[in-house]
MILOLUM-394534 format. One record per residue (C-alpha): y, x, z; residue number from 1. Coordinates in pm, 1 decimal, decimal comma. Layout:
N
<tike v="Y" u="X" w="Z" seq="NUM"/>
...
This chain:
86
<tike v="4575,7" u="-5793,6" w="-17628,8" seq="1"/>
<tike v="4703,1" u="-5581,2" w="-17824,8" seq="2"/>
<tike v="5007,2" u="-5630,2" w="-18059,2" seq="3"/>
<tike v="4910,9" u="-5359,1" w="-18283,0" seq="4"/>
<tike v="4719,0" u="-5514,4" w="-18592,7" seq="5"/>
<tike v="4917,7" u="-5729,8" w="-18698,7" seq="6"/>
<tike v="5267,5" u="-5570,4" w="-18649,1" seq="7"/>
<tike v="5270,5" u="-5542,3" w="-19026,8" seq="8"/>
<tike v="5261,9" u="-5907,5" w="-19125,1" seq="9"/>
<tike v="5565,4" u="-6008,1" w="-18887,6" seq="10"/>
<tike v="5897,1" u="-6152,5" w="-19007,7" seq="11"/>
<tike v="6191,9" u="-5928,0" w="-18799,5" seq="12"/>
<tike v="6277,9" u="-6266,4" w="-18716,7" seq="13"/>
<tike v="5890,5" u="-6271,5" w="-18544,0" seq="14"/>
<tike v="5886,3" u="-5925,0" w="-18416,3" seq="15"/>
<tike v="6236,6" u="-5996,0" w="-18204,4" seq="16"/>
<tike v="6068,4" u="-6326,7" w="-18085,9" seq="17"/>
<tike v="5758,2" u="-6184,1" w="-17973,3" seq="18"/>
<tike v="5944,5" u="-5880,6" w="-17843,9" seq="19"/>
<tike v="6164,7" u="-6075,2" w="-17626,3" seq="20"/>
<tike v="5865,6" u="-6326,1" w="-17511,2" seq="21"/>
<tike v="5648,9" u="-6000,5" w="-17414,8" seq="22"/>
<tike v="5922,8" u="-5886,3" w="-17199,8" seq="23"/>
<tike v="5952,0" u="-6278,6" w="-17054,0" seq="24"/>
<tike v="5523,1" u="-6216,1" w="-16907,4" seq="25"/>
<tike v="5613,1" u="-5861,2" w="-16830,3" seq="26"/>
<tike v="5817,3" u="-5975,6" w="-16535,8" seq="27"/>
<tike v="5649,8" u="-6245,3" w="-16508,1" seq="28"/>
<tike v="5341,1" u="-6070,7" w="-16426,6" seq="29"/>
<tike v="5476,5" u="-5792,4" w="-16231,7" seq="30"/>
<tike v="5654,8" u="-6061,9" w="-16032,6" seq="31"/>
<tike v="5321,1" u="-6251,9" w="-15977,5" seq="32"/>
<tike v="5170,2" u="-5878,2" w="-15822,9" seq="33"/>
<tike v="5381,6" u="-5801,6" w="-15590,4" seq="34"/>
<tike v="5355,2" u="-6119,8" w="-15402,3" seq="35"/>
<tike v="4990,1" u="-6099,4" w="-15465,7" seq="36"/>
<tike v="4879,8" u="-5713,7" w="-15478,9" seq="37"/>
<tike v="4599,2" u="-5775,6" w="-15747,9" seq="38"/>
<tike v="4618,5" u="-5498,4" w="-15865,4" seq="39"/>
<tike v="4483,9" u="-5674,7" w="-16211,3" seq="40"/>
<tike v="4824,8" u="-5832,0" w="-16216,9" seq="41"/>
<tike v="4977,6" u="-5449,7" w="-16227,6" seq="42"/>
<tike v="4693,3" u="-5434,8" w="-16539,0" seq="43"/>
<tike v="4798,1" u="-5687,4" w="-16736,0" seq="44"/>
<tike v="5125,7" u="-5524,8" w="-16699,6" seq="45"/>
<tike v="5043,0" u="-5206,7" w="-16831,4" seq="46"/>
<tike v="4899,3" u="-5353,1" w="-17099,3" seq="47"/>
<tike v="5205,0" u="-5552,8" w="-17168,7" seq="48"/>
<tike v="5441,5" u="-5273,3" w="-17186,7" seq="49"/>
<tike v="5220,8" u="-5130,7" w="-17405,0" seq="50"/>
<tike v="5207,7" u="-5412,0" w="-17664,4" seq="51"/>
<tike v="5607,6" u="-5395,6" w="-17612,7" seq="52"/>
<tike v="5623,0" u="-5033,5" w="-17720,6" seq="53"/>
<tike v="5442,0" u="-5114,4" w="-18026,4" seq="54"/>
<tike v="5704,9" u="-5402,5" w="-18104,2" seq="55"/>
<tike v="5962,9" u="-5179,6" w="-18038,1" seq="56"/>
<tike v="5868,9" u="-4865,2" w="-18269,6" seq="57"/>
<tike v="5760,2" u="-5100,8" w="-18525,6" seq="58"/>
<tike v="6121,9" u="-5245,0" w="-18538,1" seq="59"/>
<tike v="6282,5" u="-4870,5" w="-18473,6" seq="60"/>
<tike v="6097,4" u="-4806,2" w="-18791,6" seq="61"/>
<tike v="6197,1" u="-5123,3" w="-18957,7" seq="62"/>
<tike v="6564,7" u="-5063,5" w="-18866,4" seq="63"/>
<tike v="6545,5" u="-4667,4" w="-19005,9" seq="64"/>
<tike v="6339,8" u="-4781,8" w="-19271,3" seq="65"/>
<tike v="6667,5" u="-4993,2" w="-19426,1" seq="66"/>
<tike v="6903,0" u="-4754,2" w="-19377,8" seq="67"/>
<tike v="6713,9" u="-4497,4" w="-19552,1" seq="68"/>
<tike v="6670,2" u="-4746,3" w="-19813,9" seq="69"/>
<tike v="7011,5" u="-4786,0" w="-19802,2" seq="70"/>
<tike v="7142,1" u="-4395,8" w="-19842,4" seq="71"/>
<tike v="6922,5" u="-4386,0" w="-20134,7" seq="72"/>
<tike v="7113,1" u="-4668,7" w="-20285,7" seq="73"/>
<tike v="7425,0" u="-4532,3" w="-20264,1" seq="74"/>
<tike v="7289,8" u="-4193,4" w="-20396,9" seq="75"/>
<tike v="7197,3" u="-4364,2" w="-20782,6" seq="76"/>
<tike v="7506,8" u="-4572,8" w="-20739,3" seq="77"/>
<tike v="7659,0" u="-4228,6" w="-20744,6" seq="78"/>
<tike v="7481,5" u="-4012,9" w="-20994,8" seq="79"/>
<tike v="7528,8" u="-4347,4" w="-21226,6" seq="80"/>
<tike v="7909,4" u="-4321,0" w="-21176,4" seq="81"/>
<tike v="7920,2" u="-3972,1" w="-21247,2" seq="82"/>
<tike v="7670,3" u="-3986,8" w="-21555,4" seq="83"/>
<tike v="7915,2" u="-4300,4" w="-21685,3" seq="84"/>
<tike v="8232,5" u="-4021,2" w="-21598,7" seq="85"/>
<tike v="8082,5" u="-3802,7" w="-21848,1" seq="86"/>
């Protein structure tokens, strides 16, 4: 279950929902692994953790992009206002 290919197409809302769901799945899978000792559940949990990292990285990158864009807009506004004063 790899989520890395479709992340760029998801909305922020869907990304956060997917992250929440994966966190729930991880808890459930590891709980089952601890009860049963079945190593396949451990492997499944590790795969889910990898997917969670991809989701968290995408969310962080989007937030950083928003901040960078806001700074860029502020810079443009400052340049506009300084040109008006001259």
